[in-house]
C-alpha positions as CSV (number, residue, x, y, z in Angstrom):
1,X,148.0,76.9,149.7
2,X,146.3,79.5,151.8
3,X,145.4,79.1,155.5
4,X,141.8,78.3,154.8
5,X,142.6,75.4,152.5
6,X,144.8,73.9,155.1
7,X,141.8,73.7,157.5
8,X,139.2,72.5,155.1
9,X,138.5,71.9,151.4
10,X,138.6,75.2,149.4
11,X,135.2,76.2,148.0
12,X,135.1,75.9,144.2
13,X,131.5,76.6,143.4
14,X,129.1,79.5,144.0
15,X,127.2,77.4,146.4
16,X,130.3,76.4,148.4
17,X,131.5,80.0,148.6
18,X,128.0,81.1,149.7
19,X,128.1,78.7,152.6
20,X,131.4,80.0,153.7
21,X,130.2,83.6,153.4
22,X,127.1,82.8,155.5
23,X,129.2,81.3,158.2
24,X,131.5,84.3,158.3
25,X,128.6,86.8,158.3
26,X,126.9,85.0,161.1
27,X,130.1,85.1,163.2
28,X,130.6,88.8,162.6
29,X,126.9,89.5,163.4
30,X,127.3,87.9,166.8
31,X,130.2,90.2,167.8
32,X,129.6,93.4,165.8
33,X,126.1,94.9,166.1
34,X,127.0,98.0,163.9
35,X,127.4,95.8,160.9
36,X,124.1,94.1,161.2
37,X,122.4,96.3,158.5
38,X,125.0,95.6,155.8
39,X,125.2,91.9,156.7
40,X,121.5,91.5,156.5
41,X,121.1,93.5,153.3
42,X,124.0,91.9,151.4
43,X,124.1,88.4,152.8
44,X,121.7,87.1,155.5
45,X,118.5,88.1,153.7
46,X,119.4,86.2,150.5
47,X,119.5,82.7,149.2
48,X,122.6,82.5,147.1
49,X,125.8,84.3,146.0
50,X,124.2,85.9,142.9
51,X,121.4,87.5,144.9
52,X,123.8,88.7,147.6
53,X,126.2,90.2,145.0
54,X,123.3,91.9,143.2
55,X,122.2,93.6,146.3
56,X,125.7,94.6,147.5
57,X,126.6,96.1,144.1
58,X,123.2,97.7,143.9
59,X,123.8,99.4,147.2
60,X,127.2,100.6,146.1
61,X,126.3,101.8,142.6
62,X,122.9,103.0,143.8
63,X,124.6,106.0,145.4
64,X,125.0,107.4,141.9
65,X,121.9,105.9,140.3
66,X,118.4,107.4,140.0
67,X,116.9,104.3,141.5
68,X,118.8,101.6,143.4
69,X,116.2,98.9,142.7
70,X,116.7,99.3,139.0
71,X,120.4,98.6,139.4
72,X,119.8,95.6,141.7
73,X,117.4,94.1,139.2
74,X,119.7,94.7,136.2
75,X,122.6,93.1,138.0
76,X,120.6,90.2,139.4
77,X,119.1,89.4,136.0
78,X,122.6,88.6,134.6
79,X,124.1,87.0,137.7
80,X,121.1,84.8,138.4
81,X,120.3,83.9,134.8
82,X,123.6,83.6,133.0
83,X,125.7,80.8,134.7
84,X,128.8,81.5,132.7
85,X,129.0,85.0,134.1
86,X,128.6,83.7,137.6
87,X,131.3,81.1,136.9
88,X,133.7,83.9,136.0
89,X,132.8,85.7,139.2
90,X,133.5,82.6,141.2
91,X,136.9,82.3,139.5
92,X,137.6,85.9,140.4
93,X,136.6,85.2,144.0
94,X,139.0,82.3,144.1
95,X,141.8,84.5,142.6
96,X,141.3,87.2,145.3
97,X,141.2,84.7,148.1
98,X,144.4,82.9,146.9
99,X,146.5,85.8,145.8
100,X,145.7,88.7,148.1
101,X,147.2,88.2,151.6
102,X,144.8,91.0,152.9
103,X,141.8,88.7,152.1
104,X,141.3,86.5,155.2
105,X,137.8,85.1,154.4
106,X,135.3,84.6,151.6
107,X,133.0,87.5,152.6
108,X,135.6,90.3,152.5
109,X,135.8,90.7,148.6
110,X,132.0,90.8,148.3
111,X,131.6,93.4,151.0
112,X,134.7,95.5,150.9
113,X,137.1,95.0,148.0
114,X,136.2,97.6,145.3
115,X,138.4,95.9,142.7
116,X,136.4,92.7,142.9
117,X,133.1,94.7,143.0
118,X,134.0,96.8,140.0
119,X,135.1,93.7,138.0
120,X,131.8,91.9,138.8
121,X,129.8,95.0,137.8
122,X,131.8,95.2,134.6
123,X,130.9,91.6,133.8
124,X,127.2,92.5,134.0
125,X,127.7,95.6,131.8
126,X,129.7,93.4,129.3
127,X,126.8,90.9,129.1
128,X,124.4,93.7,128.3
129,X,126.8,95.1,125.7
130,X,126.9,91.7,124.0
131,X,123.1,91.5,123.9
132,X,123.0,94.8,122.0
133,X,121.7,96.7,125.1
134,X,124.5,99.2,124.8
135,X,122.8,102.1,126.5
136,X,122.2,100.1,129.6
137,X,125.8,98.9,129.5
138,X,127.2,102.4,129.2
139,X,124.9,103.5,132.1
140,X,126.4,100.8,134.3
141,X,129.9,101.7,133.1
142,X,129.3,105.3,134.2
143,X,128.1,104.2,137.6
144,X,131.1,101.9,138.0
145,X,133.5,104.7,137.1
146,X,131.9,107.2,139.5
147,X,131.6,104.7,142.4
148,X,134.9,102.8,142.2
149,X,137.2,105.0,140.1
150,X,137.6,102.1,137.7
151,X,136.8,102.7,134.0
152,X,136.4,99.5,131.9
153,X,134.7,99.9,128.6
154,X,131.8,97.4,128.5
155,X,133.1,96.1,125.1
156,X,136.5,95.1,126.6
157,X,137.0,91.4,126.9
158,X,138.2,90.1,130.2
159,X,138.8,86.4,131.1
160,X,138.2,84.7,134.4
161,X,140.4,84.3,137.5
162,X,141.3,88.0,137.6
163,X,142.7,89.8,140.6
164,X,142.1,93.6,140.3
165,X,144.0,94.6,143.5
166,X,143.2,98.0,145.0
167,X,141.9,99.0,141.5
168,X,141.8,102.8,141.8
169,X,142.3,104.4,138.4
170,X,142.4,101.2,136.5
171,X,141.4,101.9,132.8
172,X,140.7,99.4,130.0
173,X,139.7,100.7,126.6
174,X,137.1,99.4,124.2
175,X,139.2,96.8,122.3
176,X,141.4,95.7,125.3
177,X,141.6,92.0,125.9
178,X,142.7,90.3,129.2
179,X,143.0,86.6,129.2
180,X,142.5,84.3,132.2
181,X,144.5,84.3,135.5
182,X,145.9,87.9,135.2
183,X,146.8,90.0,138.2
184,X,146.5,93.8,138.0
185,X,147.5,96.4,140.5
186,X,146.1,100.0,140.8
187,X,146.6,102.8,138.3
188,X,147.2,100.4,135.4
189,X,146.1,101.8,132.0
190,X,145.3,99.6,128.9
191,X,144.9,102.5,126.5
192,X,145.2,103.7,123.0
193,X,147.8,106.1,121.6
194,X,145.7,108.6,119.7
195,X,142.5,109.2,117.8
196,X,142.7,106.1,115.6
197,X,139.6,103.8,115.6
198,X,139.3,100.1,115.3
199,X,141.4,97.6,117.2
200,X,143.7,99.9,119.2
201,X,144.1,98.6,122.7
202,X,146.5,96.1,124.4
203,X,146.1,92.4,124.5
204,X,147.2,90.8,127.8
205,X,147.7,87.1,127.7
206,X,147.2,84.6,130.6
207,X,149.2,84.6,133.8
208,X,150.6,88.1,133.3
209,X,151.3,90.4,136.3
210,X,150.8,94.1,135.7
211,X,152.5,96.3,138.4
212,X,151.0,99.4,139.9
213,X,151.0,102.4,137.6
214,X,151.9,100.5,134.5
215,X,150.8,102.2,131.3
216,X,150.4,99.9,128.3
217,X,149.4,101.8,125.2
218,X,148.4,100.8,121.7
219,X,147.5,97.5,120.1
220,X,150.4,95.6,121.7
221,X,150.6,92.1,123.1
222,X,151.8,91.3,126.6
223,X,152.9,87.7,126.2
224,X,151.8,84.8,128.4
225,X,153.5,84.8,131.8
226,X,155.1,88.1,131.4
227,X,155.6,90.7,134.1
228,X,155.4,94.5,133.8
229,X,157.2,96.5,136.5
230,X,155.5,99.2,138.5
231,X,155.4,102.6,136.8
232,X,156.5,101.2,133.4
233,X,155.3,102.5,130.0
234,X,154.9,99.8,127.4
235,X,154.7,100.8,123.8
236,X,155.8,97.6,122.1
237,X,155.0,93.9,122.3
238,X,156.4,92.0,125.3
239,X,157.5,88.4,124.7
240,X,156.2,85.6,126.9
241,X,157.8,84.9,130.3
242,X,160.0,88.0,130.6
243,X,160.0,91.0,132.9
244,X,160.0,94.5,131.4
245,X,160.5,97.7,133.3
246,X,161.2,101.4,132.7
247,X,160.1,104.3,130.5
248,X,159.9,103.1,127.9
249,X,159.8,99.5,129.1
250,X,162.7,97.2,128.2
251,X,163.3,93.6,129.0
252,X,165.3,93.2,132.3
253,X,165.1,89.5,132.8
254,X,163.5,86.2,132.0
255,X,161.0,85.0,134.5
256,X,161.8,81.9,136.6
257,X,158.1,81.5,137.4
258,X,155.8,80.6,134.5
259,X,152.9,82.4,136.2
260,X,153.9,85.6,137.9
261,X,150.3,86.6,138.2
262,X,149.8,83.7,140.6
263,X,153.0,84.2,142.6
264,X,152.4,88.0,142.9
265,X,156.2,88.6,143.1
266,X,156.9,92.2,142.1
267,X,160.6,92.3,143.2
268,X,162.9,93.6,140.5
269,X,165.8,94.9,142.6
270,X,168.1,91.9,142.5
271,X,167.5,91.2,138.8
272,X,168.3,94.8,137.9
273,X,171.5,94.7,140.0
274,X,172.6,91.6,138.2
275,X,171.8,93.3,134.8
276,X,173.9,96.3,135.9
277,X,176.8,94.2,137.0
278,X,176.8,92.3,133.6
279,X,176.7,95.6,131.7
């Protein structure tokens, strides 16, 4: 349970999160005059979470766009009119607030965390891809890549409750699948292995933790509740509830926690020492 939830009920809806965001924004505005423009543009001038997100992302992506208002409108059309997309964004917000100790309030991900921002923008691009508006989806993808250094193909399928922490150099290919409640650190690649077409990218099941710099290549499955150590290269299926590490990655232990993505425990040292003693 995080510090916020000890003090009051944790927000679970977009409306609840927006109320908490407004409260924080007003408090910051009272003590930090230099942030007044960004607080007004992204929060205080808007009526709800979807509107605020559309304007914040429009401002960020607009630095590389021909017209910022077009990007704002495109994002707002999805977030305001497709409740299921906004529900996924809410779940992502809860994931960041719960799992990232650097997140001390509900406003921070929206304003400052590029992993959350990139993931939200991807969800908009994915919605347009599914509607057959692939050129617009690709345009948004290119803006996301240039702005956040995150490259997610708009056809990739990503569940809800995702923590994309730090996010720099995260790559997910066209046929990649990420199920719910997964935590991903920076420089992770979900890539192919060559020029083959068709279903060629990894499938990451729920509650998986992918350590920084992990490279998962090919149409392999990372089983539910598995953990991939930082810097590992995965070329084969990973069974559920195990930890793999190394180049190429090998099983180093069974996980005591069924959901390493929620625990965010990256420690491998003691497990590796025990494995070495036994060998």
